[in-house]
C-alpha positions in Angstrom: 5.7 28.5 -32.0 6.4 31.8 -30.1 8.3 31.8 -26.8 5.0 32.7 -25.0 3.2 29.8 -26.6 6.0 27.4 -25.7 5.9 28.6 -22.1 2.1 28.1 -21.9 2.5 24.6 -23.4 5.2 23.6 -20.9 3.1 25.0 -18.0 -0.2 23.2 -18.9 1.3 19.8 -19.9 2.4 18.7 -16.4 -0.9 19.8 -14.9 -2.8 17.7 -17.4 -0.5 14.6 -16.7 -0.8 15.1 -13.0 -4.6 14.9 -13.2 -4.7 11.9 -15.5 -7.1 9.2 -14.5 -4.4 6.9 -13.1 -3.1 9.6 -10.8 -6.7 10.5 -9.7 -7.1 6.9 -8.7 -3.9 7.1 -6.7 -5.1 10.4 -5.0 -8.4 8.5 -4.2 -6.4 5.8 -2.5 -4.6 8.4 -0.3 -7.9 10.0 0.5 -9.2 6.6 1.6 -6.6 6.4 4.4 -8.3 8.8 6.9 -11.7 7.4 6.0 -10.8 3.8 6.8 -8.9 4.8 9.9 -11.7 7.0 11.1 -14.3 4.2 10.7 -12.1 1.9 12.7 -12.5 4.2 15.7 -15.9 2.5 16.1 -14.8 -1.2 16.1 -17.9 -2.4 17.9 -20.2 -1.0 15.2 -20.9 -3.5 12.3 -21.8 -0.7 9.9 -18.4 1.0 10.5 -16.6 -2.3 10.0 -18.4 -3.0 6.7 -18.0 0.5 5.4 -14.3 0.5 6.2 -14.0 -2.8 4.4 -15.8 -1.5 1.4 -13.5 1.5 1.1 -10.4 -0.7 1.7 -11.4 -3.1 -1.1 -12.2 -0.1 -3.4 -8.7 1.3 -2.6 -7.1 -2.1 -3.4 -8.9 -2.2 -6.7 -7.6 1.3 -7.6 -4.1 0.0 -6.8 -4.4 -2.4 -9.7 -6.1 -0.1 -12.2 -3.9 3.0 -11.7 -0.8 1.2 -12.7 -2.5 -0.8 -15.5 -4.1 2.3 -17.0 -1.0 4.3 -16.8 0.9 1.7 -18.8 -1.9 1.0 -21.2 -2.6 4.7 -21.9 1.1 5.8 -21.8 0.2 8.1 -18.9 3.0 7.2 -16.6 4.4 10.2 -14.7 7.1 10.9 -12.1 4.4 12.0 -9.6 2.5 8.7 -10.1 5.6 6.6 -9.7 6.4 8.4 -6.5 2.9 8.6 -5.0 1.7 5.0 -5.8 3.9 3.1 -3.4 3.4 5.8 -0.7 -0.3 5.5 -1.0 -0.1 1.7 -0.5 2.2 2.1 2.6 0.0 4.8 4.1 -3.1 2.6 3.8 -1.5 -0.6 5.1 0.2 1.3 8.0 -2.9 3.1 9.1 -5.0 -0.1 9.0 -2.4 -2.1 11.1 -2.2 0.7 13.7 -6.0 1.0 14.0 -6.4 -2.8 14.2 -3.8 -2.8 17.0 -5.5 0.1 18.8 -8.9 -1.5 18.8 -7.3 -4.9 19.7 -8.5 -6.7 16.6 -4.9 -7.9 16.6 -3.2 -8.3 20.0 -0.6 -10.3 21.8 1.9 -12.1 19.7 0.1 -11.2 16.5 1.3 -7.6 17.0 4.7 -8.9 16.0 3.4 -9.7 12.5 2.3 -6.1 12.2 5.6 -4.8 13.5 7.5 -7.0 11.0 5.4 -5.7 8.1 5.7 -2.0 9.1 9.5 -2.3 9.7 10.0 -4.0 6.3 8.0 -1.2 4.5 10.2 1.4 6.1 13.4 -0.5 5.2 12.4 -1.1 1.6 11.3 2.5 1.2 14.7 3.7 2.4 16.5 1.3 0.1 14.5 2.4 -2.9 15.1 6.0 -2.2 18.9 5.4 -1.8 19.2 3.3 -4.9 17.1 5.7 -6.9 19.8 8.3 -6.3 22.3 5.8 -7.8 20.0 5.1 -10.7 19.8 1.4 -9.7 16.5 -0.2 -10.4 14.8 -2.3 -7.6 12.1 -4.3 -9.3 9.2 -5.9 -7.4 9.8 -9.7 -7.2 7.1 -12.4 -7.6 7.4 -13.3 -3.9 6.8 -9.6 -3.0 3.6 -9.6 -5.0 2.4 -12.8 -3.2 3.3 -11.0 0.1 1.2 -8.0 -0.9 -1.7 -10.2 -1.9 -1.7 -12.1 1.4 -1.3 -8.9 3.4 -4.2 -7.1 1.7 -6.5 -10.1 2.0 -5.5 -10.6 5.7 -6.2 -6.9 6.5 -9.6 -7.2 4.7 -10.6 -10.1 7.0 -9.4 -8.3 10.1 -11.1 -5.0 9.2 -14.4 -7.0 9.1 -13.5 -8.4 12.5 -16.5 -9.2 14.7 -18.9 -8.2 12.0 -17.3 -10.7 9.7 -17.4 -13.4 12.4 -21.2 -12.9 12.6 -21.5 -13.8 9.0 -18.6 -16.3 8.6 -17.3 -17.7 12.0 -13.5 -18.1 11.9 -12.9 -15.3 9.5 -10.8 -13.4 12.0 -8.5 -16.4 12.5 -8.2 -16.6 8.7 -7.0 -13.0 8.7 -4.5 -13.6 11.5 -3.1 -16.7 9.7 -2.8 -14.8 6.5 -1.1 -11.9 8.3 1.5 -14.2 9.7 2.1 -15.7 6.2 2.5 -12.1 4.9 4.9 -11.4 7.8 7.0 -14.5 6.9 7.1 -13.5 3.2 7.9 -10.0 4.4 11.0 -11.2 6.1 12.1 -13.2 3.0 11.5 -10.3 0.6 13.2 -7.8 2.9 16.3 -10.0 3.1 16.1 -10.5 -0.7 16.1 -6.8 -1.3 18.9 -6.3 1.2 21.0 -8.8 -0.7 20.2 -7.3 -4.1 21.2 -3.8 -2.9 24.3 -4.8 -0.7 26.9 -4.3 -3.4 25.6 -0.8 -4.2 25.3 0.2 -0.6 28.7 -1.2 0.3 30.5 0.7 -2.5 29.2 4.1 -1.3 
């Protein structure tokens, strides 16, 4: 193969990988963030609540399929590994902030949101630091349960009053699940801190 052909091949290959279906699903999840946040600017409108919930659920589904397809089709990429957790944190953070702004969550329940947001920032920092040391930081089973409780809680809270009209008590279910997620968040955050302590302390 000539030098020019090799250059063309090396130029086109990353572009194709970056636009693989798993990565496109991740991009879609990032694009969902302003849509969900924008719809929550009209918290009293049932159509806005239900539309925001539909987009949020669709984004959650892409979170499963982008990783599954990337592994199944051997289409994992550095961009995908970097962007996937960022997309999740953007979506969760934006939703929590909007729910606090429109007072779907208020009072003491705001602390559950603060705990979740602080943990996300802490773990992101730890992951970035340990990545430089080439130290893996695998997701634990408890962390997966935390994520599940968190996403289901946010789904109930996005529906809010619109959900209450269909299933009374749904908002309280969301609040309870959010506190469960916050408690699991504290546990997993401490667990990650312990796992990384030796590496951080030796720097």
